[in-house]
C-alpha positions as CSV (number, residue, x, y, z in Angstrom):
1,M,0.0,0.0,0.0
2,L,1.0,3.6,-0.6
3,Y,1.1,4.7,3.0
4,E,3.1,1.6,4.1
5,R,5.7,2.3,1.4
6,I,6.0,6.0,2.4
7,N,6.3,4.9,6.1
8,T,9.1,2.5,5.2
9,L,11.0,5.0,3.0
10,L,10.6,7.8,5.5
11,T,11.8,5.6,8.4
12,R,14.8,4.6,6.4
13,K,15.6,8.2,5.5
14,L,15.3,9.4,9.1
15,S,17.5,6.6,10.3
16,G,20.2,7.3,7.6
17,E,19.7,3.9,6.0
18,A,18.0,5.0,2.8
19,T,19.7,4.6,-0.5
20,E,19.7,7.3,-3.2
21,T,17.1,5.3,-5.1
22,E,14.8,5.1,-2.1
23,I,15.2,8.8,-1.4
24,R,14.2,9.6,-5.0
25,E,11.3,7.2,-4.7
26,L,10.1,8.9,-1.5
27,G,10.3,12.3,-3.3
28,S,8.4,10.9,-6.3
29,L,5.6,9.5,-4.1
30,I,5.2,12.8,-2.3
31,D,5.2,14.7,-5.7
32,Q,2.4,12.3,-6.9
33,N,0.5,12.8,-3.6
34,P,1.0,16.5,-2.7
35,E,-1.6,16.2,0.1
36,L,0.9,14.2,2.1
37,E,3.7,16.8,1.9
38,T,2.7,18.8,5.0
39,I,2.3,15.7,7.1
40,V,5.7,14.3,6.0
41,N,7.4,17.6,6.7
42,T,5.8,17.7,10.2
43,L,7.2,14.2,10.9
44,I,10.7,15.2,9.7
45,S,10.6,18.3,11.9
46,H,9.5,16.3,14.9
47,W,12.3,13.7,14.3
48,N,15.0,16.4,14.0
49,K,14.0,17.8,17.4
50,N,14.0,14.4,19.2
51,H,16.6,12.1,17.7
52,P,20.0,11.3,19.5
53,S,23.3,12.7,18.5
54,D,24.9,11.6,15.2
55,Q,27.8,9.9,17.0
56,E,25.5,8.0,19.4
57,F,23.2,7.0,16.5
58,L,26.1,5.7,14.3
59,E,27.6,3.7,17.1
60,A,24.2,2.2,18.1
61,T,23.4,1.4,14.5
62,Y,26.7,-0.4,14.0
63,L,26.3,-2.4,17.1
64,L,22.8,-3.4,16.1
65,H,24.1,-4.4,12.7
66,L,26.7,-6.7,14.3
67,D,23.9,-8.3,16.4
68,R,21.8,-8.9,13.2
69,M,24.8,-10.5,11.4
70,K,25.5,-12.8,14.4
71,A,21.9,-13.9,14.6
72,K,22.2,-15.0,10.9
73,G,25.4,-16.9,11.6
74,V,27.6,-14.5,9.8
75,E,31.2,-14.2,11.1
76,F,33.4,-11.3,10.3
77,G,36.7,-13.2,10.4
78,S,39.6,-10.8,10.9
79,V,37.5,-7.7,10.8
80,E,37.9,-5.8,14.1
81,H,34.7,-5.5,16.2
82,L,33.8,-2.8,18.5
83,P,34.3,-4.2,22.0
84,E,31.1,-5.9,23.3
85,S,31.2,-4.3,26.8
86,S,28.4,-3.8,29.2
87,E,28.8,-0.1,28.7
88,S,28.3,-0.2,24.9
89,N,25.4,-2.6,25.3
90,F,23.8,-0.3,27.8
91,K,24.4,2.7,25.4
92,R,22.9,0.8,22.5
93,K,19.7,0.0,24.5
94,K,19.4,3.5,25.8
95,V,19.9,5.1,22.4
96,F,17.4,2.9,20.6
97,K,14.9,3.3,23.5
98,N,15.2,7.1,22.9
99,I,14.7,6.5,19.2
100,A,11.6,4.4,19.8
101,I,10.2,7.0,22.1
102,A,10.8,9.7,19.5
103,A,9.2,7.6,16.8
104,L,6.0,6.9,18.7
105,P,4.3,10.2,17.7
106,L,5.4,9.5,14.1
107,L,3.8,6.1,14.0
108,F,0.7,7.5,15.6
109,L,0.4,10.2,13.1
110,L,0.9,7.8,10.3
111,F,-1.8,5.5,11.8
112,L,-4.2,8.4,11.8
113,L,-3.2,9.3,8.3
114,I,-4.0,5.8,7.0
115,R,-7.2,5.5,9.0
116,V,-8.5,8.9,7.8
117,T,-7.5,8.7,4.1
118,S,-8.1,5.0,3.4
119,P,-11.2,4.3,1.3
120,G,-14.1,3.2,3.4
121,S,-15.8,1.4,0.6
122,R,-13.4,-1.5,0.1
123,T,-14.9,-4.8,-0.6
124,K,-14.1,-7.9,1.6
125,S,-11.9,-9.3,-1.2
126,E,-9.9,-6.1,-1.5
127,Q,-9.4,-6.1,2.3
128,A,-8.2,-9.7,2.2
129,I,-5.7,-9.0,-0.6
130,T,-4.4,-6.0,1.2
131,A,-3.9,-7.9,4.5
132,G,-1.8,-10.6,2.9
133,S,0.1,-8.7,0.2
134,N,1.8,-5.5,-0.8
135,E,0.3,-3.5,-3.6
136,I,2.0,-0.7,-5.6
137,S,0.0,1.1,-8.3
138,T,0.6,4.1,-10.6
139,R,-2.0,6.5,-12.0
140,N,-2.0,7.6,-15.7
141,G,0.6,10.3,-16.2
142,S,3.0,8.9,-13.6
143,R,5.6,6.2,-13.3
144,S,7.4,4.7,-10.3
145,K,10.5,2.7,-9.4
146,I,10.4,0.1,-6.7
147,Q,13.0,-2.1,-5.0
148,L,11.6,-5.5,-3.9
149,P,12.7,-7.2,-0.7
150,D,15.2,-9.4,-2.6
151,G,16.9,-6.4,-4.1
152,S,15.3,-6.8,-7.5
153,V,14.2,-3.5,-9.1
154,V,10.9,-2.8,-10.9
155,W,10.0,0.2,-12.9
156,L,6.2,0.5,-13.0
157,N,4.6,2.3,-16.0
158,A,1.6,4.5,-15.9
159,G,-1.8,2.9,-15.1
160,S,-0.2,-0.3,-13.7
161,K,-0.3,-2.3,-10.6
162,L,2.2,-4.7,-9.0
163,E,1.2,-7.1,-6.1
164,Y,3.4,-9.4,-4.1
165,D,2.9,-11.4,-0.9
166,K,4.5,-10.1,2.3
167,S,6.5,-13.4,2.5
168,F,8.1,-12.5,-0.9
169,G,11.7,-13.8,-1.0
170,T,11.4,-16.1,2.0
171,V,9.3,-18.9,0.4
172,D,9.2,-17.9,-3.3
173,R,9.5,-14.8,-5.5
174,Q,6.2,-14.3,-7.2
175,V,4.5,-11.0,-8.3
176,K,1.3,-10.2,-10.1
177,L,1.3,-7.6,-12.7
178,T,-1.5,-5.6,-14.3
179,G,-0.2,-3.1,-16.9
180,E,3.5,-2.7,-17.8
181,A,6.7,-3.0,-15.9
182,Y,10.4,-3.3,-16.5
183,F,12.2,-5.8,-14.2
184,D,15.9,-6.1,-13.3
185,V,15.9,-9.3,-11.3
186,I,18.6,-10.4,-8.8
187,K,19.8,-13.9,-9.5
188,N,18.7,-16.6,-7.1
189,P,18.6,-20.1,-8.6
190,S,16.9,-21.6,-5.6
191,R,14.0,-19.2,-5.9
192,P,13.0,-18.4,-9.5
193,F,11.4,-15.0,-10.1
194,I,7.8,-15.4,-11.5
195,V,5.6,-12.7,-13.0
196,N,2.0,-13.6,-13.2
197,T,-0.3,-11.7,-15.7
198,H,-3.9,-12.3,-16.7
199,S,-2.8,-14.4,-19.7
200,A,0.7,-15.7,-19.1
201,K,3.4,-16.6,-16.5
202,I,7.0,-15.5,-17.0
203,K,9.7,-17.4,-15.1
204,V,13.3,-16.1,-14.8
205,L,16.4,-16.6,-12.6
206,G,18.3,-13.4,-13.1
207,T,17.7,-11.0,-16.0
208,A,16.2,-7.8,-17.3
209,F,13.0,-7.8,-19.2
210,N,9.9,-5.8,-19.9
211,V,6.3,-7.1,-19.7
212,R,3.3,-5.2,-21.2
213,S,0.0,-6.7,-20.2
214,Y,-2.8,-4.1,-20.1
215,P,-6.2,-5.9,-20.1
216,D,-7.7,-3.4,-22.5
217,D,-4.8,-3.7,-25.1
218,N,-5.2,-6.0,-28.0
219,K,-1.5,-7.1,-27.7
220,I,0.6,-8.5,-24.8
221,E,4.4,-8.5,-25.0
222,T,7.3,-9.9,-23.1
223,S,10.6,-8.4,-24.2
224,L,13.9,-9.8,-23.1
225,I,16.8,-7.4,-22.7
226,R,19.4,-9.8,-21.2
227,G,19.4,-13.2,-19.7
228,S,16.7,-15.8,-20.4
229,V,13.0,-16.1,-19.6
230,E,10.4,-18.9,-20.0
231,V,6.9,-17.9,-20.9
232,T,3.9,-20.1,-20.3
233,L,0.5,-19.2,-21.6
234,N,-2.5,-19.7,-19.2
235,K,-4.5,-21.4,-22.0
236,R,-1.6,-23.6,-23.1
237,P,0.1,-24.6,-19.9
238,D,1.9,-27.6,-21.5
239,E,3.9,-25.4,-23.9
240,K,6.9,-23.2,-22.9
241,W,8.4,-20.4,-24.9
242,I,12.0,-19.6,-24.3
243,L,13.3,-16.1,-25.2
244,K,16.8,-15.1,-26.1
245,P,18.2,-11.5,-25.5
246,N,16.7,-9.0,-27.9
247,E,13.6,-11.1,-28.5
248,K,10.0,-10.6,-27.6
249,L,7.0,-12.8,-27.4
250,V,3.9,-11.1,-28.9
251,L,0.5,-12.5,-27.9
252,L,-2.8,-11.1,-29.1
253,N,-5.5,-11.0,-26.4
254,D,-7.8,-13.1,-28.6
255,Y,-5.2,-15.8,-29.0
256,I,-5.1,-19.4,-30.2
257,T,-7.0,-21.9,-28.1
258,P,-5.5,-25.2,-26.8
259,E,-7.5,-27.4,-29.2
260,K,-6.0,-25.7,-32.2
261,K,-2.9,-27.3,-33.7
262,E,0.3,-25.5,-33.2
263,N,1.0,-25.0,-36.9
264,T,-2.4,-23.4,-37.4
265,V,-1.9,-19.9,-38.7
266,Q,-4.4,-17.4,-37.3
267,K,-4.1,-13.7,-38.1
268,I,-5.7,-10.7,-36.5
269,H,-4.7,-7.3,-38.1
270,N,-2.3,-9.3,-40.3
271,E,-0.3,-10.6,-37.3
272,P,0.1,-14.1,-36.1
273,V,-1.7,-14.8,-32.8
274,I,1.6,-15.9,-31.1
275,A,5.0,-14.9,-32.5
276,I,8.6,-14.4,-31.4
277,K,10.1,-11.2,-32.9
278,K,13.2,-9.2,-32.6
279,L,13.2,-6.1,-30.4
280,T,12.8,-2.7,-32.2
281,Y,15.5,0.0,-32.2
282,Q,15.1,3.4,-33.7
283,P,18.1,4.8,-35.7
284,G,20.9,5.8,-33.4
285,E,19.2,4.5,-30.3
286,S,20.8,1.9,-27.9
287,V,17.6,1.3,-25.9
288,A,14.9,-0.8,-27.5
289,V,11.6,0.9,-28.2
290,E,9.9,-1.8,-26.0
291,A,11.8,-0.6,-22.9
292,A,12.3,3.1,-23.7
293,W,9.5,4.2,-21.4
294,A,11.7,3.1,-18.4
295,Y,14.2,5.7,-19.6
296,N,11.5,8.4,-19.6
297,K,11.0,8.2,-23.4
298,L,7.7,7.4,-25.1
299,S,8.7,5.6,-28.3
300,F,6.8,3.7,-31.0
301,E,7.8,2.3,-34.4
302,D,5.4,1.0,-37.0
303,E,2.5,0.8,-34.5
304,S,-1.1,1.6,-35.3
305,F,-2.5,4.9,-34.3
306,L,-4.9,3.1,-31.9
307,E,-1.9,1.4,-30.1
308,V,0.0,4.7,-29.9
309,A,-3.2,6.4,-28.6
310,N,-3.4,3.9,-25.8
311,K,0.2,4.6,-24.9
312,M,-0.2,8.3,-25.0
313,A,-3.4,8.1,-22.9
314,R,-1.5,6.6,-20.1
315,W,1.6,8.7,-20.5
316,Y,-0.3,12.0,-20.6
317,D,-3.3,11.0,-18.5
318,V,-5.8,11.8,-21.3
319,S,-8.4,9.9,-23.3
320,F,-8.7,9.5,-27.1
321,I,-11.8,9.4,-29.3
322,F,-11.5,8.4,-33.0
323,K,-14.3,10.0,-35.1
324,N,-12.7,8.5,-38.2
325,K,-12.2,4.8,-37.4
326,E,-9.9,4.3,-40.5
327,L,-7.3,6.4,-38.8
328,E,-7.0,3.8,-36.0
329,N,-5.0,1.6,-38.4
330,L,-2.7,4.4,-39.5
331,M,0.9,3.3,-38.8
332,L,3.0,5.7,-36.8
333,H,6.6,6.1,-35.6
334,G,8.2,8.6,-33.3
335,S,9.3,9.4,-29.8
336,F,8.6,12.0,-27.1
337,T,10.4,12.9,-23.9
338,T,9.5,16.3,-22.4
339,E,6.8,17.3,-24.9
340,T,3.4,18.2,-23.7
341,I,0.3,16.4,-25.1
342,S,-0.3,19.5,-27.3
343,Q,3.2,19.5,-28.7
344,A,3.1,15.7,-29.2
345,M,-0.1,15.9,-31.2
346,E,1.1,18.8,-33.2
347,A,4.2,16.8,-34.2
348,L,2.2,13.8,-35.2
349,Q,-0.3,15.9,-37.2
350,Y,2.6,17.5,-39.1
351,S,4.0,14.1,-40.1
352,F,0.8,12.1,-40.7
353,K,-1.8,14.6,-41.7
354,F,-5.0,14.3,-39.6
355,K,-7.1,16.8,-37.5
356,Y,-7.5,16.8,-33.8
357,E,-8.9,18.7,-30.9
358,I,-8.0,18.7,-27.2
359,K,-10.6,19.7,-24.7
360,D,-10.9,18.8,-21.0
361,K,-8.2,16.1,-21.3
362,V,-10.0,14.4,-24.2
363,V,-8.2,14.2,-27.6
364,T,-10.6,13.8,-30.5
365,I,-9.2,12.6,-33.8
366,Y,-11.0,13.6,-37.1
């Protein structure tokens, strides 16, 4: 949940344990939820007035770290330890007792924040899912970067949701994706990383890949940047598709059924229902079009206007209406980074000759 993630990131920042990535993520979450900025600033101000001295905190943190490592059976060999004296043990307990006392108002305020701002209209199923799993979602017009408990990193595209059990990494490594995400997975042969979507399961050991699986899109793609992935379709569980680097598996939502023979050729919009293709690169670009969004670039190459409109709708938080249905099949190519929706549409109109109107976040194509 959003507030649990902000609580975790803020706690790590205040304790000095947050990485640069986590600090940027916290800033991004606050930017996306400006109503939280005043509360977060209040918590930081309260902490600054009540936390122990830097020297005490550093010493106590180091001693606690040694305890954690010992509990896990990790020995430091020839590395010199701070002496484990009764005085240092007393100081550690005293400092962390002070920290806990200082943190109580923070936890209380966060508890009030969650209780006051959480939706009261959740269904029982939604409450059950929340109780047993973590959920990160992005709205249209925003993107997010998340570090999972095992160290793997996920970039979540606009209008997407990622769910994983709270026991993630201890028993298995499974996530559920709705929308689009770019994964950079930490290798762990004993616990394969599995991405579940509404139509397929992607299994990996350690790799980087992109999955696009929006329920309202007519096409689902798994694009491999490096490593190896194994894709299993929910309707064809006995078949496995192995991808090599710079390959993608394209699956149309209305895809081939299990009773059809494998060599049956079905086509929708002149494309095979299931196909393995090469990744697409625009001239002079080192990042594939399929993963460019993770580098803050909206790219498309030989895609229908309808597909591009779906991408732009999520990217700019707008909606599209085609008054001329023939234009939906117009093939487009291009890329945008800092352009506004007006600038992007003007550029497309100049190259592909159509008329449009933007009003109240609705783009109408004539």
